[in-house]
C-alpha positions as CSV (number, residue, x, y, z in Angstrom):
1,M,-41.7,2.1,-10.3
2,E,-44.2,1.3,-7.6
3,K,-44.2,-2.3,-8.7
4,K,-40.4,-2.5,-8.6
5,R,-40.4,-0.9,-5.1
6,K,-42.8,-3.5,-3.8
7,Q,-40.7,-6.3,-5.3
8,I,-37.5,-5.0,-3.7
9,Q,-39.2,-4.6,-0.3
10,S,-40.8,-8.1,-0.5
11,R,-37.4,-9.7,-1.3
12,Y,-35.5,-8.2,1.6
13,D,-34.7,-10.8,4.3
14,A,-33.9,-9.0,7.5
15,R,-33.0,-12.2,9.4
16,F,-33.6,-10.2,12.6
17,E,-33.3,-12.9,15.2
18,R,-30.2,-14.3,13.7
19,D,-28.5,-10.9,13.5
20,V,-29.3,-10.2,17.2
21,W,-27.8,-13.4,18.5
22,S,-24.7,-12.9,16.3
23,V,-23.8,-10.0,18.6
24,F,-22.7,-12.5,21.2
25,K,-20.4,-14.2,18.7
26,V,-18.8,-10.9,17.9
27,M,-18.4,-10.1,21.6
28,G,-16.8,-13.5,22.1
29,E,-14.2,-12.8,19.4
30,F,-13.3,-9.4,20.9
31,V,-13.0,-10.9,24.4
32,D,-10.9,-13.8,23.3
33,G,-8.7,-11.5,21.2
34,Y,-8.2,-8.8,23.9
35,E,-7.5,-11.5,26.5
36,K,-4.8,-13.2,24.5
37,M,-3.2,-10.1,23.1
38,S,-3.3,-8.0,26.4
39,N,0.2,-9.2,27.4
40,V,1.7,-9.6,23.9
41,G,4.1,-6.6,24.4
42,P,5.2,-4.2,21.6
43,C,4.5,-5.6,18.1
44,V,4.6,-4.8,14.4
45,S,1.9,-6.0,12.0
46,I,3.2,-7.5,8.7
47,F,0.8,-7.5,5.7
48,G,1.2,-9.0,2.2
49,S,0.0,-11.6,-0.2
50,A,-0.9,-15.1,0.8
51,R,0.1,-16.3,-2.7
52,L,3.8,-15.5,-2.7
53,K,6.1,-18.5,-2.3
54,P,9.3,-18.9,-0.3
55,D,11.5,-18.3,-3.4
56,N,9.9,-14.9,-4.0
57,R,12.1,-11.9,-3.2
58,Y,9.3,-10.2,-1.2
59,Y,8.9,-13.4,1.0
60,E,12.6,-13.2,1.7
61,M,12.3,-9.5,2.5
62,A,9.5,-10.2,4.9
63,V,11.5,-12.9,6.7
64,E,14.5,-10.6,7.1
65,V,12.6,-7.5,8.3
66,S,10.6,-9.6,10.8
67,K,13.7,-11.3,12.1
68,Q,15.4,-7.9,12.7
69,L,12.4,-6.5,14.4
70,A,12.2,-9.5,16.7
71,E,15.9,-9.2,17.5
72,I,15.3,-5.7,19.0
73,G,12.3,-6.7,21.0
74,F,9.2,-6.4,18.8
75,G,6.7,-9.2,18.3
76,I,5.3,-9.9,14.9
77,I,1.6,-10.0,14.1
78,T,0.3,-11.5,10.8
79,G,-2.9,-13.0,9.5
80,G,-1.5,-16.4,10.2
81,G,-1.7,-17.8,6.7
82,P,0.8,-18.6,4.0
83,G,2.9,-16.3,1.8
84,I,4.0,-13.1,3.3
85,M,2.2,-13.9,6.5
86,E,4.2,-17.1,6.9
87,A,7.4,-15.2,6.1
88,G,6.6,-12.7,8.9
89,N,6.0,-15.4,11.5
90,K,9.0,-17.3,10.3
91,G,11.3,-14.3,10.8
92,A,10.0,-13.8,14.4
93,D,10.4,-17.5,15.1
94,L,14.0,-17.6,13.8
95,A,14.9,-14.7,16.2
96,G,13.1,-16.4,19.1
97,G,10.5,-13.5,19.2
98,T,6.8,-13.4,19.8
99,S,5.0,-14.7,16.7
100,V,1.2,-14.0,16.5
101,G,-1.2,-15.3,14.0
102,L,-4.7,-13.8,13.7
103,C,-6.2,-16.6,11.7
104,I,-9.4,-16.6,9.6
105,S,-10.9,-19.3,7.4
106,L,-11.0,-18.4,3.7
107,P,-11.9,-20.4,0.6
108,F,-8.4,-20.0,-1.0
109,E,-6.4,-19.9,2.2
110,D,-7.4,-22.7,4.5
111,T,-4.1,-23.5,6.2
112,N,-2.3,-21.7,9.0
113,N,1.5,-21.5,8.8
114,P,3.7,-23.5,11.3
115,Y,5.6,-20.5,12.7
116,I,2.9,-19.1,14.9
117,G,3.6,-19.3,18.7
118,S,1.4,-21.8,20.4
119,D,0.0,-19.2,22.8
120,Y,-0.7,-16.7,20.1
121,K,-2.8,-18.4,17.5
122,I,-6.2,-16.7,17.6
123,N,-9.1,-17.7,15.3
124,F,-11.6,-15.3,13.9
125,N,-14.8,-15.6,11.9
126,Y,-15.3,-11.8,11.5
127,F,-12.9,-9.7,9.5
128,F,-13.7,-6.6,11.4
129,A,-12.9,-8.1,14.8
130,R,-9.6,-9.4,13.4
131,K,-8.7,-6.0,12.0
132,V,-9.2,-4.4,15.4
133,M,-6.5,-6.6,16.8
134,F,-4.1,-5.8,14.0
135,V,-4.4,-2.1,14.8
136,K,-4.9,-2.0,18.5
137,Y,-1.8,-4.0,19.4
138,A,0.6,-2.9,16.7
139,Q,3.3,-0.2,17.1
140,G,3.9,-0.2,13.4
141,F,2.6,-1.6,10.0
142,I,4.9,-3.1,7.4
143,V,3.0,-3.5,4.1
144,L,4.6,-5.8,1.6
145,P,3.2,-6.6,-1.9
146,G,-0.3,-7.9,-1.6
147,G,-3.8,-7.7,-2.9
148,M,-7.2,-6.3,-1.8
149,G,-6.8,-7.2,1.9
150,T,-3.3,-5.7,2.1
151,L,-4.6,-2.4,0.5
152,D,-7.5,-2.5,2.9
153,E,-5.2,-2.7,5.9
154,F,-2.9,0.0,4.6
155,Y,-5.7,2.5,3.8
156,E,-7.6,1.8,7.1
157,A,-4.5,2.6,9.1
158,M,-3.9,5.7,7.0
159,T,-7.5,6.8,7.6
160,L,-7.4,6.2,11.3
161,I,-4.2,8.2,11.7
162,Q,-5.3,10.9,9.4
163,T,-8.5,11.4,11.3
164,K,-6.7,11.1,14.7
165,K,-8.8,8.1,15.8
166,I,-5.6,6.3,16.8
167,H,-2.1,7.4,17.8
168,Q,0.3,7.9,14.9
169,F,2.6,5.0,14.3
170,P,5.1,4.1,11.5
171,I,3.7,2.7,8.3
172,I,6.3,1.3,5.9
173,M,5.6,0.1,2.4
174,M,8.3,-2.4,1.3
175,G,8.6,-3.1,-2.4
176,K,9.3,0.1,-4.3
177,E,8.8,-1.4,-7.7
178,Y,5.5,-3.0,-6.7
179,W,4.0,0.0,-5.0
180,G,5.4,2.6,-7.3
181,G,2.4,3.0,-9.5
182,L,0.0,3.3,-6.6
183,I,2.2,6.0,-4.9
184,D,2.5,7.9,-8.2
185,W,-1.3,7.9,-8.5
186,M,-1.7,9.2,-5.0
187,K,0.7,12.0,-5.7
188,K,-0.4,12.9,-9.3
189,T,-4.2,12.3,-8.9
190,M,-5.3,12.4,-5.3
191,V,-3.1,15.3,-4.3
192,E,-3.7,17.3,-7.5
193,E,-7.5,16.7,-7.2
194,K,-7.2,17.8,-3.6
195,T,-8.9,14.6,-2.3
196,I,-6.0,14.2,0.1
197,D,-3.5,16.7,1.4
198,K,0.1,16.5,0.3
199,S,1.1,16.1,4.0
200,D,-0.8,12.8,4.1
201,L,1.9,11.3,2.0
202,D,4.2,11.9,5.0
203,L,2.2,9.3,7.0
204,F,4.1,6.4,5.4
205,H,7.6,5.5,4.3
206,V,8.8,3.5,1.3
207,T,11.9,1.3,1.3
208,D,13.3,-2.0,0.2
209,D,15.9,-2.2,2.9
210,P,14.9,-4.2,6.0
211,E,17.4,-2.5,8.2
212,E,16.1,0.9,7.2
213,A,12.5,-0.2,8.0
214,V,13.6,-1.4,11.4
215,N,15.4,1.8,12.1
216,I,12.4,3.9,11.1
217,I,10.3,2.1,13.7
218,Y,13.1,2.1,16.4
219,N,13.8,5.8,15.9
220,F,10.1,6.7,16.1
221,Y,9.9,5.2,19.6
222,E,12.9,7.0,20.8
223,T,10.5,10.0,21.3
224,N,7.1,8.3,21.4
225,K,5.4,6.0,23.9
226,L,5.1,2.3,23.2
227,R,1.5,1.5,24.0
228,P,-1.7,0.0,22.5
229,N,-3.3,2.3,20.1
230,F,-6.7,2.7,21.9
């Protein structure tokens, strides 16, 4: 065991100097993001797979819900890529609304969609800096079918609201068939095992109707302030 311990310790590369200087890169991304987003106005963040094509029903759903949100005055924030992100920006663009793309370079997603507003294309190297912008400047999340990143955003928002680290805002899952198994697992396993409280399930809504999703957000802000989350 002692030999293994020494081997592990000797292999560790702290990269101390490089890590220290990276703080300034991180700061730069936050400053740039805050500066560009500070006047964006009320927005809703749209999440979903980059792999879904325009002929997919969920792509069409994302276009429609984003369009309706933009028509009543909400900007749309996406990750700036293809798929559902493109659909969200497209819907905002069709309605003449604010269309924000928080872009990041990925091996399988190296193009930004053409529907991002020229003043609201923001590039990031760090996922965590980008995620702060999704949460800080959104007055709601709409979560369409997606993969690991979509689940990450959904559960982070749920955690922040559950722990009261941010103000509560509407979270809407669109795609009943797609999300059904996950929601059943949350109800039958997480609640029954008491790893979450049954009331935590009230933190999100599920619908396939764009108009219903828009109304949930609109009605929420009839009695709540429109403001950044922190």
